[in-house]
Each structure stands twice: as structure tokens, then as C-alpha cells.
VOROZA-701598 format. One line per 8 residues: their letters; for each residue z, y, x of N, C-alpha, C, O. Coordinates in Angstrom, 2 decimals, m for minus. Layout:
residues N
A	Z:Y:X:Z:Y:X:Z:Y:X:Z:Y:X; ...
This chain:
residues 116
MSHSRRIG	1.60:15.51:46.99:1.14:16.10:45.59:1.85:17.37:45.55:3.07:17.52:45.71; 1.04:18.23:45.33:1.61:19.66:45.28:2.53:19.93:44.04:2.57:19.23:43.02; 3.30:21.08:44.29:4.23:21.24:43.51:3.67:21.60:41.80:4.07:21.13:40.73; 2.71:22.51:42.06:1.95:22.71:40.64:1.28:21.69:39.95:1.09:21.84:38.74; 0.86:20.62:40.55:0.19:19.59:40.01:1.30:18.73:39.61:1.12:18.13:38.55; 2.39:18.53:40.20:3.79:17.67:39.91:3.99:18.14:38.37:3.95:17.44:37.36; 4.20:19.45:38.47:4.57:20.17:37.06:3.59:19.85:35.91:3.93:19.61:34.75; 2.29:19.88:36.41:1.09:19.79:35.28:1.42:18.26:34.85:1.55:17.99:33.65
VITAAAAL	1.55:17.20:35.94:1.76:15.82:35.17:3.04:15.64:34.42:3.17:14.89:33.46; 3.88:16.32:34.89:5.39:16.16:33.90:5.16:16.67:32.56:5.49:16.05:31.55; 4.48:18.03:32.56:4.27:18.72:31.36:3.35:17.80:30.64:3.84:17.47:29.56; 2.22:17.29:30.86:1.45:16.50:30.16:1.98:15.08:29.64:1.65:14.56:28.57; 2.86:14.54:30.57:3.54:13.36:30.04:4.65:13.86:29.05:4.97:13.02:28.21; 5.25:14.98:28.98:6.09:15.37:28.13:5.47:15.64:26.73:6.08:15.35:25.70; 4.27:16.20:26.73:3.60:16.57:25.74:2.86:15.13:24.84:2.76:15.04:23.61; 2.49:14.32:25.66:2.19:12.79:25.07:3.52:12.24:24.43:3.53:11.88:23.25
LLTATACS	4.52:12.18:25.15:5.58:11.70:24.52:6.18:12.34:23.27:6.67:11.64:22.38; 6.13:13.55:23.21:6.50:14.43:22.02:5.42:13.96:20.94:5.85:13.57:19.85; 4.17:13.99:21.15:3.32:13.75:20.13:3.40:12.27:19.53:3.22:12.04:18.34; 3.68:11.38:20.40:3.83:9.93:19.97:5.16:9.93:19.30:5.15:9.11:18.38; 6.13:10.44:19.40:7.37:10.59:18.68:7.14:11.19:17.49:7.53:10.59:16.49; 6.52:12.36:17.35:6.17:13.12:16.02:5.28:12.28:15.13:5.42:12.46:13.92; 4.46:11.48:15.49:3.70:10.62:14.83:4.21:9.59:14.18:3.89:9.31:13.03; 5.14:8.87:14.95:5.75:7.68:14.45:6.57:8.02:13.15:6.63:7.19:12.25
GLGRSTVG	7.16:9.18:13.06:7.74:9.55:11.92:7.04:9.85:10.64:7.61:9.91:9.55; 5.87:10.01:10.81:4.98:10.21:9.47:4.87:8.96:8.62:4.70:7.86:9.15; 4.95:9.12:7.33:4.39:7.86:6.61:3.20:7.66:6.35:2.42:8.50:5.92; 2.93:6.36:6.63:1.58:6.03:6.27:1.20:5.78:4.89:2.12:5.41:4.16; m0.16:5.93:4.28:m0.23:5.71:2.97:m1.89:4.92:3.06:m2.69:4.96:3.99; m2.02:4.25:1.77:m3.28:3.72:1.77:m4.50:4.90:1.66:m4.36:6.11:1.47; m5.60:4.20:1.85:m6.82:5.22:1.79:m7.85:4.39:1.06:m8.43:3.36:1.43; m7.97:5.25:m0.32:m8.75:4.79:m1.23:m8.13:4.64:m2.55:m7.09:5.29:m2.69
MLTFRSHD	m8.51:3.95:m3.53:m8.04:3.97:m5.07:m7.72:2.39:m5.33:m8.43:1.43:m5.03; m6.52:2.39:m5.94:m6.13:1.16:m6.60:m6.04:1.38:m8.11:m5.25:2.21:m8.56; m6.72:0.74:m8.80:m6.97:1.06:m10.31:m6.41:m0.32:m11.00:m6.67:m1.45:m10.59; m5.58:0.02:m12.15:m5.23:m0.90:m12.80:m5.43:m0.74:m14.53:m5.47:0.39:m15.02; m5.54:m1.84:m15.28:m5.84:m1.53:m16.64:m4.97:m2.89:m17.32:m4.74:m3.95:m16.74; m4.61:m2.55:m18.62:m4.10:m3.51:m19.35:m5.18:m4.35:m20.17:m6.33:m3.98:m20.40; m4.61:m5.53:m20.55:m5.75:m6.30:m21.51:m6.26:m5.60:m22.53:m7.44:m5.57:m22.85; m5.30:m4.97:m23.08:m5.79:m4.41:m24.83:m5.89:m2.91:m24.45:m5.76:m2.19:m25.44
SPAELSYS	m6.08:m2.25:m23.35:m6.25:m0.75:m23.48:m7.43:m0.75:m22.60:m7.62:m1.57:m21.71; m8.36:0.43:m22.98:m9.31:0.97:m22.11:m8.76:1.99:m21.05:m9.41:2.31:m20.06; m7.69:2.39:m21.28:m7.14:3.33:m20.17:m6.78:2.75:m18.84:m6.07:1.74:m18.74; m7.32:3.46:m17.74:m6.89:2.83:m16.51:m5.76:3.81:m15.95:m5.55:4.97:m16.31; m5.14:3.14:m15.06:m4.09:3.91:m14.29:m4.62:3.63:m12.78:m4.89:2.50:m12.37; m4.73:4.84:m12.01:m5.17:4.78:m10.36:m4.09:5.18:m9.49:m3.27:6.02:m9.87; m4.03:4.66:m8.38:m3.09:5.25:m7.53:m3.87:5.57:m6.22:m4.73:4.78:m5.83; m3.60:6.63:m5.57:m4.38:6.88:m4.39:m2.91:7.21:m3.23:m1.78:7.40:m3.68
NTPVTGCH	m3.13:7.22:m2.16:m2.35:7.61:m0.99:m1.03:6.80:m1.42:m0.02:7.49:m1.43; m0.91:5.77:m1.69:0.06:5.19:m1.84:0.96:4.62:m0.62:0.42:3.78:0.10; 2.15:4.96:m0.37:2.87:4.51:0.96:2.67:3.01:1.18:2.71:2.18:0.28; 2.46:2.74:2.51:2.28:1.34:2.68:3.64:0.55:2.74:3.62:m0.68:2.84; 4.62:1.13:2.69:6.20:0.36:2.77:6.73:0.42:1.31:6.36:1.25:0.48; 7.69:m0.61:1.10:8.13:m0.74:m0.21:7.54:m1.51:m1.44:6.52:m2.18:m1.30; 8.09:m1.43:m2.49:7.48:m2.04:m3.58:7.17:m0.73:m4.73:7.78:0.33:m4.89; 6.13:m1.22:m5.34:5.49:m0.21:m6.17:5.48:m0.53:m7.51:4.83:m1.53:m7.79
RIALPKGA	6.09:0.14:m8.51:5.88:m0.34:m10.01:4.61:0.07:m10.50:4.19:1.23:m10.38; 3.99:m0.88:m11.07:2.74:m0.50:m12.04:3.32:0.33:m13.24:4.23:m0.17:m13.91; 2.88:1.44:m13.50:3.47:2.17:m14.59:2.56:1.96:m15.85:2.15:2.95:m16.45; 2.26:0.78:m16.24:1.82:0.72:m17.67:2.71:0.01:m18.36:3.39:m0.83:m17.77; 2.83:0.23:m19.67:3.93:m0.12:m20.54:3.82:m1.59:m20.65:4.87:m2.23:m20.72; 2.63:m2.25:m20.67:2.58:m3.85:m20.88:2.34:m4.40:m19.58:2.32:m5.63:m19.53; 2.15:m3.72:m18.46:1.69:m4.21:m17.29:0.27:m4.27:m17.21:m0.49:m3.95:m18.13; m0.12:m4.76:m15.92:m1.91:m4.92:m15.75:m2.30:m6.20:m15.80:m1.66:m7.11:m15.29
THVENNTL	m3.51:m6.37:m16.51:m4.14:m7.46:m16.32:m5.46:m7.37:m15.44:m6.10:m8.39:m15.15; m5.79:m6.23:m15.06:m7.15:m6.09:m14.22:m6.66:m5.23:m13.13:m5.85:m4.31:m13.30; m7.19:m5.58:m12.00:m6.84:m4.69:m10.84:m8.25:m4.72:m9.81:m8.99:m5.66:m9.53; m8.28:m3.37:m9.41:m9.50:m3.10:m8.37:m8.85:m2.47:m7.22:m8.10:m1.50:m7.28; m9.18:m3.09:m6.19:m8.50:m2.70:m4.83:m9.63:m2.09:m4.01:m10.34:m2.74:m3.25; m9.74:m0.85:m4.23:m10.64:m0.17:m3.53:m10.07:0.70:m2.31:m10.51:1.82:m2.08; m9.20:0.19:m1.66:m8.57:0.73:m0.65:m9.01:m0.06:0.86:m9.75:m1.04:0.82; m8.59:0.36:1.90:m8.78:m0.23:3.22:m7.95:m1.25:3.62:m8.12:m1.83:4.69
VDIVLYRT	m6.92:m1.56:2.72:m5.66:m2.51:2.97:m5.44:m3.52:1.78:m5.78:m3.22:0.63; m4.95:m4.55:2.07:m4.75:m5.54:1.18:m3.62:m5.40:0.40:m2.78:m4.60:0.82; m3.37:m6.09:m0.81:m1.97:m5.72:m1.72:m1.58:m7.23:m2.19:m2.35:m8.19:m2.17; m0.56:m7.25:m2.51:0.09:m8.46:m3.24:0.59:m7.93:m4.79:1.22:m6.89:m4.99; 0.23:m8.74:m5.65:0.59:m8.36:m7.14:1.80:m9.22:m7.34:2.05:m10.26:m6.72; 2.64:m8.61:m8.41:3.90:m9.58:m8.65:4.11:m9.34:m10.13:3.93:m8.20:m10.57; 4.47:m10.30:m10.91:5.02:m10.09:m12.30:6.07:m9.71:m12.61:6.40:m9.70:m13.80; 6.94:m9.28:m11.58:8.26:m8.63:m11.98:8.04:m7.09:m11.48:7.12:m6.74:m10.73
ENCMEPAG	9.01:m6.24:m12.00:9.08:m5.02:m11.48:9.61:m4.77:m10.05:9.35:m3.68:m9.54; 10.24:m5.58:m9.43:10.92:m5.45:m8.18:10.26:m6.20:m7.07:10.91:m6.42:m6.04; 8.89:m6.65:m7.19:8.15:m7.25:m6.19:8.86:m8.64:m5.77:8.71:m9.08:m4.63; 9.63:m9.30:m6.71:10.21:m10.55:m6.44:9.71:m11.41:m7.60:9.61:m11.00:m8.76; 9.42:m12.64:m7.16:9.08:m13.53:m7.95:10.15:m14.93:m8.17:10.84:m15.35:m7.23; 10.16:m15.43:m9.27:11.20:m16.46:m9.52:10.87:m17.65:m8.44:9.75:m17.90:m8.01; 12.00:m18.30:m8.10:11.80:m19.36:m7.01:10.50:m20.37:m7.31:10.29:m20.85:m8.42; 9.72:m20.57:m6.19:8.77:m21.30:m6.15:7.37:m20.45:m6.37:6.27:m20.80:m5.95
AKGIYVAT	7.63:m19.35:m7.05:6.27:m18.43:m7.57:5.82:m17.79:m6.26:6.49:m17.97:m5.24; 4.82:m17.11:m6.25:4.35:m16.22:m5.34:3.45:m15.26:m5.77:2.85:m15.52:m6.80; 3.23:m14.24:m5.25:2.69:m13.04:m5.64:0.99:m13.38:m5.62:0.65:m14.45:m5.11; 0.10:m12.60:m6.08:m1.26:m12.87:m6.01:m1.81:m11.78:m4.84:m1.63:m10.56:m4.90; m2.41:m12.36:m3.96:m3.06:m11.68:m2.82:m4.40:m11.15:m3.29:m5.20:m11.97:m3.73; m4.72:m9.88:m3.26:m5.98:m9.22:m3.32:m6.51:m8.59:m2.21:m6.05:m7.48:m1.96; m7.29:m9.00:m1.53:m7.89:m8.37:m0.44:m8.66:m6.91:m0.64:m9.01:m6.53:m1.76; m8.83:m6.32:0.26:m9.41:m4.95:0.27:m10.73:m4.95:m0.33:m11.45:m5.93:m0.11
TLSNVTAP	m11.22:m3.87:m1.16:m12.63:m3.96:m1.79:m12.74:m4.97:m2.82:m13.91:m5.05:m3.20; m11.97:m5.75:m3.39:m12.05:m6.80:m4.08:m11.20:m6.39:m5.44:m10.38:m5.47:m5.44; m11.52:m7.20:m6.62:m10.82:m7.09:m7.64:m10.15:m8.46:m8.23:m10.43:m9.52:m7.67; m9.23:m8.44:m9.39:m8.75:m9.52:m9.88:m8.47:m9.45:m11.18:m8.25:m8.32:m11.60; m8.41:m10.52:m12.10:m8.15:m10.52:m13.44:m7.11:m11.51:m13.93:m7.29:m12.61:m13.40; m6.34:m11.49:m14.56:m5.37:m12.39:m14.88:m5.86:m13.31:m16.00:m6.71:m12.92:m16.80; m5.32:m14.60:m16.06:m5.90:m15.47:m17.05:m5.23:m15.08:m18.28:m4.20:m14.40:m18.26; m5.84:m15.55:m19.49:m5.47:m14.85:m20.67:m3.86:m15.57:m21.14:m3.10:m14.95:m21.88
VSLPWRSF	m3.59:m16.57:m20.72:m2.08:m16.98:m21.01:m1.12:m16.62:m19.86:0.05:m16.98:m19.94; m1.55:m15.96:m18.84:m0.55:m15.52:m17.87:0.05:m14.19:m18.04:m0.60:m13.33:m18.65; 1.09:m13.95:m17.61:1.93:m12.78:m17.64:1.12:m11.68:m16.78:0.32:m11.93:m15.89; 1.51:m10.42:m17.24:0.73:m9.10:m16.56:1.34:m8.99:m15.22:2.25:m9.72:m14.86; 0.86:m8.14:m14.54:1.48:m7.69:m13.17:2.31:m6.57:m13.42:1.95:m5.73:m14.24; 3.48:m6.47:m12.75:4.27:m5.18:m13.02:4.50:m4.47:m11.75:4.82:m3.29:m11.91; 4.43:m4.84:m10.66:4.61:m4.22:m9.25:3.47:m4.99:m8.26:2.82:m6.01:m8.53; 3.43:m4.13:m6.97:2.78:m4.46:m5.94:3.26:m3.70:m4.76:3.80:m2.59:m4.75
SVIH	2.91:m4.61:m3.58:3.46:m4.09:m2.46:1.87:m4.22:m1.55:0.92:m4.95:m1.83; 2.01:m3.20:m0.36:0.87:m3.16:0.53:1.07:m4.05:1.67:2.19:m4.03:2.18; 0.19:m4.82:2.16:0.26:m5.44:3.41:m0.40:m4.54:4.56:m1.55:m4.11:4.63; 0.68:m4.39:5.44:0.20:m3.29:6.70:0.62:m3.96:7.76:0.46:m3.50:8.89
């Protein structure tokens, strides 16, 4: 292998490694809109480009009773503000491009997390 070809291969490998390292630090986010609405309110709250990590509080004073997941990822809805449920309870799974409505006697959703 010639000297100039070897330098070219090393340079290409270094560039590829640098690119992979730089991209891994970028925060990924959802693509599309998550829309929430309270039971007694016509106003909607929408989220777009939500980070895929962590717990996200639904910023409606009385929580959300309707959700439309028009993103490319699935979400889990929780009745608490910290994505935790009391012992034995589980969050509500809402797949991509689907919606969900709470039962009239159930508590509203207060937070959500993204499945990635």
C-alpha cells in the first residue's frame, strides 16, 4: 500500500470516527405533534420536537383527558407529574398516530415519557 493511500485511509477513518462521536452527543427529539386537551376546555396544548429522554409534564392546570399522538414514536401517559405511578398502577401506552381519551371517572394525565 502506498504512503499516500495509507494516509487517505487513516484520514477517512478519523473523519468517520469524528462524525460518529459528534452525532452521538446530539439530543434526539420526537418528529410530529403531541396534542393534549382537558375535559372541560376547548383549548389544546401541543408539543413538537420533544426530547426522547426524561419525563415531560403536561402543562395543563387540570391535566389532560384527550391525547393525539401524531409523532413517529410511542408514548406512555402517567397520572402523576413525575412519570411515576402508585404501586401496582401502570402508565397508559399510546402508539404512534393514535389517540386516547380517559374514562369520565378516571384521573387526568399529568406527564408523559417517550419510548425510544
